[in-house]
VMD Tcl script that draws the C-alpha trace (Angstrom):
set ca {
  {-32.56 -25.13 40.33}
  {-31.39 -21.65 39.44}
  {-30.49 -19.85 36.25}
  {-27.51 -17.57 35.83}
  {-28.42 -14.81 33.37}
  {-25.56 -12.70 32.06}
  {-26.81 -9.32 30.89}
  {-24.93 -6.98 28.59}
  {-26.00 -4.06 26.45}
  {-26.51 -4.68 22.77}
  {-23.78 -2.13 22.08}
  {-21.29 -3.97 24.28}
  {-22.17 -7.32 22.70}
  {-21.73 -5.83 19.24}
  {-18.34 -4.39 20.19}
  {-17.17 -7.72 21.62}
  {-18.34 -9.75 18.64}
  {-16.86 -7.25 16.19}
  {-13.54 -7.51 18.03}
  {-13.79 -11.32 17.99}
  {-14.41 -11.33 14.24}
  {-11.13 -9.53 13.62}
  {-9.24 -12.49 15.10}
  {-11.51 -15.44 14.37}
  {-12.21 -14.86 10.70}
  {-15.88 -15.70 11.20}
  {-17.79 -14.25 8.29}
  {-21.09 -14.34 10.19}
  {-19.85 -11.80 12.75}
  {-21.06 -8.78 10.81}
  {-23.61 -6.08 11.60}
  {-26.41 -7.62 9.50}
  {-26.00 -11.03 11.14}
  {-25.77 -9.45 14.59}
  {-28.96 -7.50 14.06}
  {-30.74 -10.76 13.13}
  {-29.29 -12.54 16.18}
  {-30.47 -9.78 18.49}
  {-33.93 -9.84 16.91}
  {-34.20 -13.60 17.46}
  {-32.96 -13.24 21.03}
  {-35.45 -10.52 21.95}
  {-38.40 -11.96 20.02}
  {-37.94 -15.66 20.80}
  {-35.52 -16.27 23.65}
  {-36.59 -13.58 26.12}
  {-40.02 -15.21 26.39}
  {-38.30 -18.31 27.79}
  {-36.45 -16.12 30.26}
  {-39.72 -14.58 31.45}
  {-41.16 -18.07 31.94}
  {-38.08 -19.17 33.88}
  {-38.55 -16.29 36.31}
  {-41.94 -17.74 37.16}
  {-40.65 -21.21 38.04}
  {-37.13 -20.75 39.40}
  {-34.64 -18.30 40.80}
  {-32.93 -16.22 38.11}
  {-29.65 -14.63 39.10}
  {-28.99 -11.60 36.92}
  {-25.36 -10.60 36.43}
  {-24.27 -7.38 34.75}
  {-21.60 -8.56 32.31}
  {-20.77 -5.27 30.63}
  {-17.47 -4.95 32.52}
  {-14.16 -6.74 31.98}
  {-14.06 -10.51 32.39}
  {-12.32 -10.41 35.78}
  {-15.05 -8.18 37.25}
  {-17.81 -10.31 35.74}
  {-16.15 -13.49 37.03}
  {-16.05 -11.91 40.50}
  {-19.77 -11.16 40.35}
  {-20.54 -14.70 39.23}
  {-18.38 -16.14 42.01}
  {-20.16 -14.08 44.67}
  {-23.57 -15.23 43.45}
  {-22.56 -18.89 43.17}
  {-20.99 -18.77 46.64}
  {-24.32 -17.47 47.99}
  {-26.24 -20.09 46.07}
  {-24.13 -22.99 47.30}
  {-23.61 -21.61 50.79}
  {-19.87 -21.20 50.52}
  {-18.45 -19.26 53.44}
  {-15.28 -17.23 53.06}
  {-12.69 -17.94 55.72}
  {-10.79 -14.90 56.94}
  {-7.20 -15.54 57.90}
}
mol new
graphics top color blue
foreach p $ca { graphics top sphere $p radius 0.5 }
foreach p [lrange $ca 0 end-1] q [lrange $ca 1 end] { graphics top cylinder $p $q radius 0.2 }
display resetview
């Protein structure tokens, strides 16, 4: 078992969610709600992450870049995990 952990800065997450809220109409995508979500994540969820590192492999992926770059990073890590070999033609 392994865990894929996508990391992004709080600033980048805020920018993405703020952008999403402009199109989605979600009223909970505001700065007060985001601050609360980040607090819950850091105070409650990160403890689970720390425990996971003790019992399984955690693959950390920087996800601050564009989705194509992040997808490429994920693909590389999953290929390593599942032993996929690239065939050169």
